[in-house]
N, C-alpha and C positions, 0 to 999 in steps of 0.2 A: 815825768815824761819829757818836759822841756829841757831838763838837765841832761837826759840821755841823748836828746837830739843835738844839743850843743856839743857833746862828746863826739858824736858822729861827724859833725861839721869840722871839728878840729882834726879828726883822723883823715877826713877828706883832703884838707889842705896839705897835710903831711904826705898823703899819697900822691898829690899832684906834684909836689916838689921832688918826690922820688922819681917821677917820670920826666923831670926837667922842665916842667911848665911853670912859667912865671907870669905875673900880670902883663908884662910888656910883650912876651911872646904870644899870649892869648889874643891880644889885639892885632890879629893878622890883617894884612891889607885886603885879602879876598874875603867875601862874605862867608860867614860861618852859620850853619844850621845845626843846632843841637837837638837830639831826638831821643825819646824814650816813651814807653807806655806802661800801663799797669802800675800806677804811681802811689796814691795816698791811701793808707789804711783807714779803716773806720776809726773815729776818734775814741772809741771804747777799747781799742787794742793797745797793748804796750809794746815798746820797742824791744825786740830780741835780736840775736845775731842773725836769724833767718827771716826776719819779718820787720816791716815798718821802717824802712830806710829812706823814706821820702825826704827827710831833712838832709841826709847825706848826699843824695843825688842832686838836691837843690844847691848844696854847697859846691858841687862840681860845676853846675851851670854858672853859678856866681863867679867862679874863678875863670871859666872859659870865656865869659863875656861875649856870647854869641850875638850875631845880628838878629836871629830869630830862633824860635823854639817850636818844634813839631811835637805836640802831645798826641801819642798814638793810640788813644782810647783807654777805657777803664781808668780814667783819671782820678776817680774818687770811689772807694769801696764803702759799703758793700752795694749800695743801691743808688749812688749819685744824688742823694738828697742835698738840697741847697744848704741846710744847716750843717751837714757833714763837710761840704766844701769849705764853709766858713771856719770850721773848727780844725780841719786837718790839712787840706790842700792849700788853703789861702795863707796860713802862716809859713809855709815852706815854698812851694813852687809859685804861690801867688805873688812872691816878690818880683817875678818876671812876667806877670800877667799881660802887660802891654806888648810883650814879645811873642806870646803864645798864639799859635795857629792850631787849634785842636781838631781832632777827628773823633767821632763818637765810638765807644766800645759797647759791648753788650751790657755791662753793669750800669751804664748811664740810663738804659731803657728799663731797668728794674723800677725806676720811677716813671709812671706813665708819661709817654711823650718825651722822655728825657728832660723833663721840665727843669730839674735842678741844674743840669748841664747847660741848657740854653739860657737859664736865668743868670748863672754865674759868668759865663763867657760872653754873653750878649751877642752883638753883631759879629764878633770875631769867629763865632761858630757857624755863621751862615744862616740861611733860612731854616727855621725849625721844622718845616715840612719836608726838607730835603737833607740837610746835614752835609752837603758837599759844595765846594767852591774852589776857586783857584786864585793864585796871586803870583807876582813876580818877585824874585829875590836876586839882586845883582843881575847877571845876564841869564839866569835860569828862570824857567816857568815851572810852577809847582801846583799840583792838584791835591787837595784834601778830600777824600771820598768816604762814603758811608757803606760799610760792609755788613750792616744789619739788614740783610736783604728781605727779611720777612716784614720789616717796617717800611723800608725804602727799596723798591725793587732794583736789582742790578743785573738782570739777565739780558739776553739778546733783545734789542729793540725797546728796552725799558727807558723811561725818561732819563735816568742817570746815565745809562750807556750812550744814549743819543747825545746827551749834554757833553760827555767826555769827548766824543768824536768831534762835535762842533767846537768845543773849547780848544782842542789841540789844533784843529784846522785854522782857527782864528789867531793862534799864538805860536807860529812857527819859531822855534828857538834851536840853537845848536845843542842845548842840553835841557833835559826835562826830567822832573822827579815827581812821583806820586806816592801817597801814603794812605793807609786805612788800617783798621784794627786787626782783622782776622787774616793770617798769612795763607797764601795759596800753597806754599811749600814749607815743610818743617820736618825735622827728624823725629818729631813727636806726632807727625801726621798733620797734613794741611787741611784746609777747607776749600772746596771747589766753588764756593759761592761767587768768587770774583774771577772765575775762569774766562768768561766772555770779555769782561772789562780788561783783563790782562792781554787778551788777544787784540783788542782794540788799541791798547797802549803800545803793544809790540808793532802793530802796523805803522804807527807813527814814530817808531824808534825811540820810545821813552827809555831813559838810561837806568834809573834806580826806582825801586819800590821799597818802602819802609812799612813794617807792620809790628804789632805787639802780640797780645793775647797769650802766647806761650811765654812763660815767665823765665826766660833765659835769653842768651844772645846766640845768634847764628847768622852766618853769611854764606850766600850761594854765588856760584858762577853765573854768568849770563845764560838764560835759558828761555825757551818759549813756554806757552801756557800748558804744554803737555810735559814739561820737565825735560825737554831735550836741549842739549847744549846748542847755543845759537849766538855766534859772535856778531852777526850782521843785524838781526832784529831783536835779539834776546835782551832780557832785563835782569839786572843784578838785584837780588832781594836781600835785605837785612831784616832780621827779627830782633827787636830791641824791647823786649818785655821786662826790662830790668829796672824800672823806675822807682821801685822801693817796696811794693806791697809784700810779695814773697817770691820765692824761687821754686822752679820745678826741674827735675833731673832729666837730662837727655840720655836715653839708654841706647839708641841706635844711631845710624847715620844715613840720611837720605842721599839719593844720587845728587851729584853736583854741589854738595855741601862742602865748603872750603874751610870754615872755622866755626867752632862751637864752644860754649862755656855755660855751665849752669850753676856756678858758684859765686857769681859776681853781680852785685847791684851796680848800676852805672848808666852812663849816657854815651851815645854815639855822636861824635863831632864830625860833620862833613864840611870841608872847606870847598866851596863851590867856586870854581874858576871859569874862565872863558874857555870852553872846549875840553875841560878836564875837571877832576875832583880828587881830593885826598880824603881818607877817612881814618879815624882813630877812635877806638872804644876806650873810655876811661872808667875804670872801676874805682869805687870808693871803699871797698873792703878787702880786695885781693890784689895780687900783682899781675893779674891777667890783663893783657891788652891785645888789640888786633889793629894793625895799621898798614896801609899801603896807598897806592894811587892808581888811577886809571883814566883813560880818555873817554870822552863821549862818543857816541856813534857818529860816523861820518854821514851827515845829512845833506851835504852840498853836491848837487848834481853836476855832472860835466856839462860843458857848453861846446857846441860845434859852431865854428865861425868860418866864414869865407869858403863855404862849400861851392866848388865850381869845377867845370870841365873846360880844359884849355880850348878844345874844339867843340862847338855846340852841335855840329852836324858831322857825322862820320859813318864809315862802314863797319859793321860788326866783324870781329876777327873770325876767320874760318874755323878755328879750333881753340881748345883751352878752356880754362875756367872763366869766371866773371871778372876776376882781378888778375893782373899779370905785371911783372916787372919788365917785361920785354915789349917789343914793338906790337902794334895793333891797338885798335880802339882809340881812346882819347885819354890824355893825362888828367887824372882826378886829383884835386888839391883840397885840403881842408886843414883847419887848426882846431886843436883841442885845449881846453883849459886844464885838463888833468889826464893821466893815462886812463884809457878805457877801451872796451871792445865796441867797435862800430858795426851795427847791423844795417845793411843796405837792402832796399827793396825797390821795385820798379812799378811806376804807375803809367798807364797808357791813356792818352787823351781820348775822350769819347768823340766819336765821329759827329761832325756838324757843329762842334763848339769851338769858336774862334779863340786862338791863343792857348788852347789846351787848359782852360780854367777848370773844367770838369774832367775827372779821370777815374779809372778803375784800377785797382791794384792787381798786378799779375801774381800768380802763384810762385813761391820761391823767394828765398833770401840768401844773402852771403855776408860773411862777417870778416872783420880784420882787426886784430889787436893793434892798438895805435898808441903812440906816445904823446906826452904833453907837448904842445907847440905845433910846428908844421909837420904835415904828413902828405905824402904824394905816392900814388900808385896808378897804374893804367887800368881803366875800366874798358873791358873788351867788347862791350855790347852784347854779351852772351848771358843767358839766364837758364839755370837748370840744365847746363850742357848744350844748349841750343842757341843759335843766333836769333836776336830779336828781328822780326820782320820790319820792313821800312815803315816809318811813321813817327809821330811826335810822342815824347815820353817825359817823365820826370823821375829823377833819381832821388830816393828818399833815404835819409840817414837818421839813426837814433843811436846814441852812445850810452853804454852801461858801464859804470865803474865797478871796482872790486867790492864796494859796499852795496851794490845793486841799486844805486841811484841812477835814474834815467834822465837823459837830456831832453830838451824840447826837440821837436822834429825839425830837421833842416831839409830843404829841397832845392834842386837845381834842374833846369830843363835841358833837354837834348833831343836830337833827331837822328834817326838811322836812315841813311840813304839807300836807294835801290841798287 
């Protein structure tokens, strides 16, 4: 068996050279995350063309020299016993144990409490009562989650879902990635157990989700938790259940599936950059590959600066809309950090409060598409087609960009004369 694994590693090196990958090019300046799941056969199995290629995929990782490795569950078959880890996983993928950030699969829990998994990976696997944790890699924030929801709940309001929400709020990043074992979407049929957590991730504009469980490779376009295309909040999913144990055939095609292969053992290499990422799937037994680049979601809100009215006290225009390029009202000026649509509303000072510190919002809003930098237009002192009556007011502005990021609220005071 050791001789067969050596042959696979030699074939892996040849395959990498065929794709033009050299040791020098593997050491890229940006951080690289290598990922795969469904990895090591039971030590009682023999290497076949369709089974037990963990040595070959380990050879790929060795040549890629990644910054870190995401093990996407079912790391040791059949039941994740510690003795099996030592006999099968450790001589292959164990060479990179210090780089591995694992997530548990269902086979790990075939040993009660996934005891072999937690004993083998130790603190790298997180709290054994939870099996989820997070870490930073380069400029990215990464969450390793537990999709064994009968063991560790993952529904709405569960401890894991609340932790995900709190972790993302505490670690705002331009780019974020999450991974777990069971995919939400697959052309072989997904599992909806992580439906709510996907929704939470989407609310925070997480960019990538990695999964295994299906013993093949598949890539999806960005989509929401219902499988609808969504370029603003959607998440791109990769299934990489190709770590070595065996392969399963993809017979259909799910909506939004962009690439599929069920003939290749291999690993996904993600080059994680500031604001963007490259991906490439490396096969150790076929010529299949899948490679491209994408940018992370725009998470930077616009900023409104220097909101002001040239004249703080003026008469409302007798006719027209709320904004005008012509005479009437007062000249409104503001600066934007990026193009956005600015929504304006009006608050009126409560009677008896000095300086208008307390106010009530009046019904009605008006909007204006605005460019980056300086903007100017006339505010007519009219709202919903009517002149504002005499009194003290505040003009309130909120900008929303094309990625639906909202600015902080900006205000400026004005008065309408009688």
